[in-house]
Every structure is written in structure tokens, then in C-alpha cells.
N, C-alpha and C positions, 0 to 999 in steps of 0.2 A: 344343483350338483355341489357336493362338498368333497374336497380332496384332503386326505390324511396321508402325511408322509411318515414312514417308519424309518427311524435313524438309529444307528447303534454300531458298536464294535463288531468285528468278525467274531464268530463263535459265541455271540451273546444270546442266540435263540431268536434272532430277528426273522429269519426266513421261516422258522417253525411257526412263529406267531402269524406271519403273513399267510402261510398255508392254512392255519387254523381258522382265521377270521374270513378268508375268502373262499375256502373250499376249492371247487374246480373252476370257479369263475376267475381265471387268470389269463393274462396275456404276457408272453415273453418275447422280447426283441432286443434291440440295441438302442442306446441313447443316440439322438441325432448327431452325426459327425464323430461319434466316439464308439470304439468297439468294446464297450463295457455293457454287461447284461442289464437289461431294464425289465423289471417285473411290475406288472400292474394288474389289479383285480378289483372286483366289486364286493362290498361287504355282504356276507350271507344274510339274507332276509331284508336287505335294503340296497337295491341296485343304484340308488341315487348317491351313494357314498363310494367314492373311488379311493382305493388303498394303493399308495405308491411305495414300493419297497426300494429304498435307496441302497446303493452298494455299501457293504460293510467297511467302515473306516475307523481310524483311531483319532483323527482330528479333522478340522475344516481347513487346515493349511494345505494348499493344493500341491502336495509333493508327488502325488500319483494320479492317474486318470480317474480312479474311483473317488478320491477326495475332491478333485476338480468338478466331477459330475454332481456330487452331493451339494457342494457349496453353490454352484451355479443354479441348481434347481431351487434351493432354499431361498436364495436372495434375488433370483431373477424371475422364476416361475411363481414364487410366493404361494405355497399351499395354504389351505385354510387353517390347518393346525398340524402339529408335530407330536408324534409319540416317540419318546426316547427310550429305547430298550436297553436297560442296564443289567449286566450280569451281577446278580446280588452276591455271588460267591467270589467275585473279583471286583468289588464295588469301587475300590480306590482308583484303580486304573480306568474303569469305565466312566467315572465322573469327570474326567478331564474333557471328554467330548461334550458332556452335559454342560460344563462351564462355558463352552463356546456356543452351544445351541441356545443358551439363555439370552444371548445377545442378538438372536435373530429377529427379535421383536414380533414373534408369532405366538399364538396360543399354544401352550405346550403341556403335555402330561408325561410323567415318567412311569414306565412299567418296570418295576423291580422284579426282573425275570429270574428264573432258576432259584426262586426263594426256597424251594424244597432242598436243593443242593446246599444252600447256605446254612439252613437249619441243621442238616446232617453234620456240618462242620462246626456246629455250635456258634455260628455267627448270628448275633442278635442285632436287628436293624429296627430303629424306631421310625417307621415310615411316616407317621404323622408329623414328627418333629422335622424330618428331612423335607417334607412338603412345605412346612412353614418357612424353613431357611431358603428353599428354592423359589418359593412363591408360586408353586404349581402343585396339582394333585400328584401323589405318589401312590401307585397301586401295586400290591404284591401279586405277582403272576407266576404261573408255571405253564409256559406255552405247550410244552411236550405233553402235559396232562389236561390241556384245555381249561386251566383254572385261572380265572381273573382276566382273561384276554378280552372278553366282551365288556366287562366292567371298565377296563382301561379305555376302550373305544367310546363307551357311553360317557365317561367322565370327560374325555377330551372334547366330545361334541358339545356337552354342556358348557365347557369352558369357552369354546368358540362362540357360542351364542351370547355369553355374558360379556365378551370383549375384554376380559382380564388378560394381563400379560405377566409372564414370569419376571423375577427379579434378577437382573444381570449381576454378576459378581462385582463387589466393590474392592478396588485395589488400594495400595498404600497411598498416603496423602500426597507424596511427591509425584507419583505416576498419575494420580487422579488430576492433579493440577495441570500437568502437561497435556493430558487428554482433553481437558476443558479448553485449553488454549488452542489445540489443534481443531477441536470441534467448532470453535468460533471462526477459525480461518476457512474451514471447508463447508460451513453451513449452507452457503448459497449453491454450492455444487451438489450437495447431497439432498437438501430439503430436510424435512423433519424425520422422515423414516430412516431407521438404521444409522442414525448419526453416530452413536457410540461405537457401533461395529466398525464403521469406516474410519473413525478416529483411531481405533486400535490398530486396524490394518495399515493405515498410513504411518503410524508410529513404528510398526514392524517393518516398514519399507516394502510392503507387499506390492509386487509388480502388477498383479491383476487389479488391485484397488486403484493404483495410480492410473492405469489405462482407462478404467471406468470413469473416474472423476475428471480427468483432463484438466488438472490444475494449471494455472498460469505459472510462468517461471518465477515471478515475484513471490507468490504465495508458497510455491514449492520450496523456494530458497529460505523463506521465513520459517517454514515448518522444519526444514533440515537443521537450522540453527538451534531450534529448541530441542530437537532429538539429540543432536550431538552434545549439547550442554548437559542434558540429563544423563547420557551415557557416560560422560566424564565424571559426573557426580556419583553415579552408581557403580562406576568402574566395571561396566559390562555392556554388551551390545544390546540393542533394543529388543530383538526377538527373544533373547535369553531372559531379559527382564520380565517380559510379559509371560513367558512360559513358567518362570519361577513364581510369579504372582498367582497364576492359575493353580499351580500345585499347592501353594499356601492356602488358597481358597478351598481346595479339595480336602486338604488335611484338616481344616477347621470343620468342614461338614462331617467328615468321618469321625473326628474326635467327639463331636456332640451327638452323633446319632448311631454309631456302630460300636458294639462290644465284641471283641474277638476272644476266642477261647485260648488263653495263654498256655494251657496244657494240651493243646490240640495234638492228637496222635496222627500217625500216618493215615491218610484217607484211603479208601479202596482203590482210587485211581493211582495214588502214589505206590501202593503195593503192587498193582498190576504193572505199572511202568518199571518197577525194579526188575521185572522179568522181561517184558516185551521190548524195552529199550536198553537192555543190558548189552554191553559192548560185544560180548561173546555170543549171546543167544539171540540178539535182535534180528540179524540177517537170516539165520535158519528158521526162526519163527515166521518171519515175513514170507519166505519162500514156501514154507509149509502151508501158510494161510492161502497163498495164491494157488497152490496146487489143489487145495480143497475146493476153492472157487471153481476152477476148471473141471475138477472131478464131478462136482454137482451139475455144472451146466453142460458139459460135453459127454460125460460117460454115464450118468445115472438119471437124475430127474429130468434134465433137459432133453436127453436122448429119447426117453420114453414118449414124451409129448411130441417131439419132432418126428419120430418114426411114424406116429399116427397121422400127423399132418401131411407128411410127404407121401406115405404109402396109401392112406385111405382118403383123406380130404382132397389133396391135389393129385393123388395117383389114380383115384377111381371116381369119387363123387363129383367133384367139380368138372373134370373133363367129360364124364358121362352125361351129367345134366346139361352142360353147355352144348355138347354135340347133339343131344336129342332135341334141344330147343332150336338149334340152327337148322337141323334137318327138317323139323316140323314147319318152319317158316319158309323153307325153300331157299336158304341162304346160298349164295354163289360159292363155288368150290374154293376160289382163291381167298375169299373172305373167311370161310371156315378154317382154312389153313393158317391165316393170319391170327385168328382168335385162339385156335387150339395150339398150333405149333409155335406161335410167337408169344402172345400175351399170357395165355394160361401156363405154357411150359416155362417161359422166361420169368415172369413175375411170380408164378407159383413156386419155382425153384428157390427164389429168394425168400418169399414169405414162409416157406417150409421150415426155415431156421429161426423164425420168430420165437418159438417156445424156448429154445436154448439161449437166445439173446435175453429174453425176459428173466430167465433164471440167473444169468450172469449179472444183469442190471440189478436184480433183487439183492444178490450177494454184495455187490459193490455199494448199493445204497445203504445196506445194513452196516457195512464197514465205515462208511462216511458218517452216518448218523450216530453211531455209537462212539465215535472219536478216534478210531484206530487209524484212519487214513492220515490224520494229522501226524501221528507217530511215524508213519512210513516216511513222510517228508523229512522228519527229524532224523530218522535212521539213515536215509539215503544221503543226507547232508554230510554225515561223517564219511561215507564211502566216496561221494562225489568230490569232496575237498582233497582227498588224496590224489586226485587226478586233475586238480585245478578247476573243478566245477563247483557250483553252489547248490545248496538245497533249494534255493529259489527256482532253479531250473526244473526241479522235480514236481513243483506245483502244477505247471502247465501239462506235464506228462500225466499226472494223475487225472486232471480234467480231460485230457485227450483219450482216456480209456472209454469215454462215452462217444466223443466225436472229436476229430482232430482240429476242426475249425475253432471252437472256443478254447481249445488247448493252446493253439497258436496265438490267439488273441490275449490269453492270460500272460504271455511273455512280456507284456507292456509294463508289468510291475517290476521288472529287472532293470536296475539303474544303468549298469554297464552296457554300452552299445555292443561290445564284442560278445559278452555273455548272452545278451538278448538275441543277437543274430544266430549264435550257435544253438540256442534253445529252439528258435523257430525252425532251424534246419533239422534238428534231431527229434523234435516232439512227435512227429508222425511215425517214428519207428515203433512206437508202442502200439500193440493191436487195439484198434478202436472198434466200436460196435459194427461198423461196416465191414471190417475184416473178419469178424467172427463167423459169418456164413462160409467164408473160404476155409477157415480152420476146421469148421464142423464138417464141411464137405470132404476135405482130404482125409480127416480123421475117420469119418464114417465109411467112406468108400474104400480106403486103402489100409486103415489101421484098426478096424473093428471098434471104432469109437473110443480109442485110447485117450485118457485124460492127459497122458504124457505129451501128446502132440500139441494140444492147446497150451499146456504149461510150458513146453519148450519154446513155443512161439512167443510167449510173454518174456521168457528169459532171454531169447534171442533179441527181442526189442531192447531190453535193458542193456544187454551186452553191446549192441550196436551203438547205443547212446554213450556208454562209457568209453568204448574204443574210439568213437568219433571225438569225444571230449579230449581224450589224451592226444590224439593226432592233431586236431585242429588247434588246441591250446599251444602246441609247440610251433605254430606258424606265426608270422608277423601279423597276419590279419586278425587273429583271435588272442594274441598274447595279453597277459595282464593278470592282476590278482582277481580271484573270484569275488563276486558280489557278496557282501555280508548278508547273513540269513538269521533273522530273529523271528520266532513264531511262538505264540502262546499255545500250549497244549490244553485243549478243553477237557473237562472232567468226563470220564466215561459215564455213559448212561444207557439204559435199555431203550432203543428207538421204539416209537409207536408203530403199530401195524399200518395205520393210515399214512404216516409220514414216509415210511419205506415204500409203500405201494404207489404213492404220488410220485416219488422220485423215479421209481421203476417205469411207471406209465409215461412220464414226460419223455424219457429217453426212447422207449419203445414206440411211442406215438410218432416221434420225429422220423424213426426208421420206416414205419409203415407209410407215413406220408410221402417219404422219398420213393418208396416202392410204387406208389400210385401216381407219381409224377415223372421224375427224372428217369427212374428205371423202366417205367412203362414206355416212355418215348424211346429209350435206348433199345429195348427189346424189339419194338416195332422196326427200328432201323436195322438191327441185326437180322431179324427175320427177312426183311426185304432184300438185304444184300446177300443172304444165304439162300434165297429162293429164286432170284432172277440172275440171268447172265448179262453180259455187257450190251446185248441188243434188247434188253428189257423183256426177255421171254422167260416165263416160268420154267425152271429147270431143276435138276437134282442138286442137292447141296454140294456135292463134289465138283460140279461144273459151274458153280455160282461165282458172282463177283467177289464175294467174301473169301471163297476158297482160293481164288487167284491172288488176292491181296495177301492172304495168310501164307500161301506158298512162297511169296516173294520175301516175306520177313522172317519166315520160320528158320532159315539157316542161321540167323543171328543167335537163336536160342538153342541150337543143336548141342553146343558144348555144355549146356546146362541140363541136358537129358530130356528135354521136351521140345524137340524140333518139329513136332507134328503141327500142322497149320491151325488146327482148332484151338490148341493151347496158346499159340502165339496170338491169335485174334482175341482170345479171352483176356490175355494180359493187357493188350492195348485198350480194349473197351473198359477195363478197370480204371482207366484214367478219368472216365466220365463219372463213375461212382464205383467204389470197390466192390459193391454188391453185384455189379454187372459181370464180374468174372463168373459167378455162380449162375446168373441169369443167362449168359451166353452159352455156358455148358448145358443149361437146361434146354436151350433151343437146339443146339448142335448135336447133343446126345440124348435129347429128351423124347417128347411125345411121339414124334414120327418113327424114330428107331424102335421104340417100345412096341408100337402098334404093328410094325412090319416084321420085326425079328422075335418079339416075345421076350427079349432080354431087358431086364430092368435098367433104369437110368444109371444106378451105381455100378451095375455089372458092365455097362459100356465103358465107364471110367476105369474100372479094374483091368479091362482088356487093353486100354489105351496107355496106361501108365504103370511103371513099376513103382514100388514104394519109394525108392530112392529118387526117381524122377518126380514123383508127386510131392515129396518133401522139398525138393529143390524149387519146384513151382510155387509151393506155399511160401518159402522164405523170400523168393523174388517179389511176390506180390505184397508181402508184409513190409518190405524195406524200400521198394522203389518209389518213385515220385507219387505223391498222393492224388486224390481225386481233384477235379477242376475247382470245386468249392474251396478245398484246402489250399490249392495253389493260389487262388484269388486272395485268400486270407494272408498267405505268405507275401504276396505282392503289396498288400495294404500295410502290413507290419514292417516290411523291409523298406518300403517307399523308394524302391529302386528296381528297375528291370534287370540290371546287371546282377544284383544280389539274388533276385528271384531265379534267374537262370542258373546261377551258381548253385543254389539250393537244389533245384531239380536235377542238375548234372551230377552233383555229389551223391544225392540219394539213389539215383539210378545206377551210377557206377558202383557204389557200395553194394547195392542189391545184386547186381550182375556178378561182381567178384565173389560175394559170399555164396551165391547159388552155384557158381562154377566150381568153387573149392569143395563145397559139400558133395556135389555130384561126382567130380573127378576123383577126389580122395576116397569117397565111398565106393566107387567102382573099383579103384585100385585095391582097397582092402578086402573087397568081396570077390577078388579073383579076376577082375576085368583086365589086368595087365597095365603096363606103363605105356601111355599114348601121348600124342602131341598135346592133347587137352590136359593131361596130367602134368606135363612140363610147364604149360602156361599156369596151372594152379600152383605149382612150386614157386614160380617167379612171383606170382601175386602174394603168396604167403611170405616169401622173403622180403618183399617190399613192405608188407604190412608190419612185419617184425622190425624192420629198419625204422619205419615211421614211429612205431611205439616206443622204441628204446633210444632214438636219437636225442641229442642234447636239445633242450627247449630253446626257443628264441629268447634272447635276452637283450636288454638295452643298457648301454653305459653312458654316463654323462661325463663328457670331457670338457675341461676348461681350456680354451684356446686364447692365446695372447691377442688382445684387440678384438676378439669375437665374443658374442654372448654364448652362454652355455647351449650346447646342442646335443641331441641324442643320436648316437651312431649305433648301428646294428652290430652285434657280436656274432 
């Protein structure tokens, strides 16, 4: 078994290459002990070769979880060889990581990726000369076009069998002298492998290296003397000295191998960005793009497919075939009801919206792969910063459009504890894939599949994040400057059909898998509770255990316009998985009612909810506490039960307040009159405005005689 590690900067085309050389033979999980995505696959045509896709990183200095994962894997797990994916159109920045990988003492090949984009910009790279200077093969590739990727793998495998190693960069004479001295002092602790790497890390005072080597106090002291002496000589700190040496090495490589077009004109990406990232046009364009996404998935293409799945597949064919089969084998009546009224009605109600979800995922995958999603983060950074937030907080939000769990995990890249906690709390406000069936159900049943409903749900999520950011940033718990946000914008390119379909299927597959596991078990539980009374006798739904529980909690939701017990129960089951809201409605309003009354499932909902009450229900389920899996992710990221409960409480309170104001003010303006509920809504609105416009929390530093400086609240 041979293991190949793919390493490279974010947006270098690493994942595209991984997908190209592995095809569908992929495994996605998390690295042990770390909530960073792990992708592993087998080489197409050779299952004995394992491809390990490392997280996208800019360096091997462990400043982030991704960098720590990549470094630990390379130096502890020791793959058989490494393929370094370098973005040829941004070669100078990408080669910094290459300079570090050269010291890993592993067989290595360099894939000069996006070579087509470099050529379009008239960037000429001498790959052969670059390979000579690096001491390893350099292969021109274009992963998005499947060009050169297999050759890169083949050359890397040849290199592994030959035992050749790349040439680590050579630094200035003074630094090389100190590194030799450090190498002599740590040789016994390191052995022969990776001696130079550890010497450099020790020189940089890397904490992880010190922990690994466990040097004695005498040796550590002797090393520190040499480092301090050289720092005084160079008039700089040790880490900056090494960083500067690496950049000098990269400059030498580029000067000898790369020719840039000095008369380079604006690239197509630059021309597009002048429009889509324009200070005035950027936000309207973003809103228009998202409206188009929901228009395609909710109102047009997605609806056509969903109507067929709901009305024909799960409305006639599946129930008919299953019922005939159950009758033919003489199945017991209670088991027939479980399968038809519980599993088919509940799971079928959820799966009925898979076509709309796949259209949504297809659109999002296209936006991600073409490079526009990165621009959205850049655009939102401008907006977020006005409210004390950072564009870094929008990256988890973008990821959360697929699923809230990885979105919450992505908050780990935010350095500020306050910003990270606030991002964890607010990320799930954005509609994820699990919430799309709720949006589609309310839109289809009550609003004639209006794209404005899905679009307004997305806007409501963004608004909730911004409002929360303003309010929370003004408190002592979350006060402080926003985390700095630096992001390279990749060049626009036309995504491949295969790449977009793979991304779409990955997300859809996870949803379908959940429907066959968590949602299946939940629907069985809902069916049981809705079919039996407290004496465990089968009974009508209105006399069931679930009905009694629902009636007990329903008054809590009456001010929101949906105090009917079935809606209350659906909102609670949504905590297990948001799709369960639809699954529960499918059971409570579904197969049995259709069979007995002849009124279709959506007709039952139209009779139970007004448009205003339905929209209030939608907003509550979008903003309230997320599913159990996301709550678990919040607990892991917060590492505190107190903060987890704070997050759940804040999300639920905001959802309740927003839904109450929507319903009460909507009722008032539609002629419902001023009621006690309207008065409560006015109080909530006044409180919200006060929190939005109150003075932010500030800290001042006062010098006291005889006391050290201390921070007092203003």
C-alpha cells in the first residue's frame, strides 16, 4: 500500500485534483481529535494507492488547526510521498509552502497547477529549470481539465521507488552555521531523520518541536544562547529571520524560472471583479444572485421535479406498491399503519424535497467552483466590519449553507475568542440544507411556490446574524476589535460538469443518508406517540400521547399564530433534525388523512395555517436552536456547557421574538386589531431598538498610584 499526500495552498486546485484522480472512491471524515475535514481516496485504476488530501494551508507553522493537522501528518504519519500543488498563476506566494515541504525529507513532486490560467496571463514558467533547482520533478497540470494529473502521480511514484529526495533550501552562511550547531546539539534526540527540519524549528522556538524533542535544560540553555547571539547579530527575531530567508529563496527561484508579462492588461477576473465587488453594486448583485438560486430551486426547476416526487412517486406509486405488498403477505394492521402512515408518510415527506435540494446544491456548487463564493466573503467583510464583525465569520456561514455542523467547525480559524463564540452562536441562522424542506413546504403549500419565500428566509438569516453581531458586540462578553480578514480571491473559471455534480451529490448523499437513519427512527417514534394512548392502546391521533403532549406545549406558541398542537410538536421534533418538521407534518397531516378525507397533504396544511401563521412558523424553525448534531458541534467548539446553553437560549429567544413580532404586527396591519400580543411585540421591538442603538461597551485603562494598570468598564 502506497500513500500519497496532496499538499497546497487554499484555492490552488488541490481538491479538484483529488476529485480527478480518485473519482468516486473517496472517504470524508474528521482527523482524529480535530474537527478539520479529512478526505481520503483510492487512485482510479489502482486501489493499492491511497490519496490523502491535506487541508489547504499557507505554511507548516501551526497557527491554525489546518496547519497543525498537515504538519503532524507529514512528520508523524510519514506518507510515502508528497505532491505539492502550486497555483502557477500565483507561483511566488505558493512556493513559500514548497520551501517548507522540501525539508520534510520525503519523496516529493510539484504539480504546477492552473498552468492554463498562467499562460492566459502570459506568465512563462520554465518547469524543467524549476525542477532542477528544487531537486524534484515539476509537472505542468490543469486539474480542472484533467490534464497532467495522472502524470504527476506517476512521476511521484517513480520518485518514491528511486529513493531520491528533494533539495532543502540553503540559507545565508550565518544562519547555516547556527543551524549546524543546533543540529549537533539535538542529534541524539532526533536521530538522522528530519534533523534539519527540527534544527530550524528549534531555532524558531517552535513549542511543538520542543515538546517532541524533550531536550535537557543544559542543551536547551546552550541552544538559546546561540539563538540570542544570532538575533543580536541580525537585529531581528529568529522566526522573522527564517521567514525572510525563505522568501529570499523563493525570489531566487522565481527570478531564474519565471517571466512575467510586464505589459499585462486587466485579466477577465479583474474586469468581472470591478463590477461584482464594486462598493455600490456588490451587495445588490449578491442579493440578485441568491434570488436567482432560490428561484431556480424553489419556483421553477426544483418545483417541477419535487411535484412529481411528492404527488406521483410518494403520493401514489410507493404507497400503492407497499400497501399491495403488505396486504398480499397478510401483514398485521398495526404494522401496515407503521409502514404506511409512519415510515412512508414521514420519510417520504422529507425525501419529496430532495429534487429542490439538489438544484440548490447544484447552484451553490457552481458558485463555489467558479470563484464567486470567495467574493461574497470579501463583500460581506465590508458590511460586517461596520457592525464590529469580521469577514472571517462569513466563511463558516457560507459552509453552513450545506450543513450547520461543518459551518460551526469552521469557526476554529477565527483567532479572537469573542468573535469565534459569536460566529458559533449565529452560524446556524443561515438556512442549511436541512431547513430547505421546511422552506419548500411552506412556500409550496401556502405561497404557490413563491421564490420570494425562500429568498426572504435567506435574507432573514443574514439579518439575524447582523442584528446579533451588533447587539452582542456591544456587551462585555463579546466586545473587542474584529478579527483581521485576509483572503486571496481565486481567478474565475468555468467549473467542470463533473466537479459540480460531485459537490452536489456529496451534499445530497448526506441528506439522503440522514433520511434513512435519524429521520427514519424519528418518524417511527412520532408515529408510535401519535397512534397510541397512555395505556398503550392504539387510538385516533387526536387522543394519542403525542396529542396530549402537544396540547400541553401549544399555548406557548399561540402568540406566534400557530398554537395548534401538531405545529407545536413538529417544532419540537425539529430539534432532532430540522427535516423532522416536515416528516412530522407528513405523519400528522399525511397518508391517513388523505385516505380518509380525500384532501391532499398540502390541502390539510392550507386549512390549518394562514399565510401569516405559516411564515411565522417558518421563521421560528429557521432561527431557533439547531438540531442535536449541530448542538453537539457547538458544545465541542465552545468547550463549555455554560456557553452551549447560552447559545441555545439566545437562538431560541431570538426566534421566538422574531416570529412573535412578525405575526402580531402582521395581524395588526391586516386588520386584526391591537391586542395584548401586539403590546408585547411593541415592547420587544423597543427593546431591540434600544440594544441596537445603545452605546457599545468600552474599556478604559486607568493608572492608579501604587497599583498596576487595570481595565475598568465604562
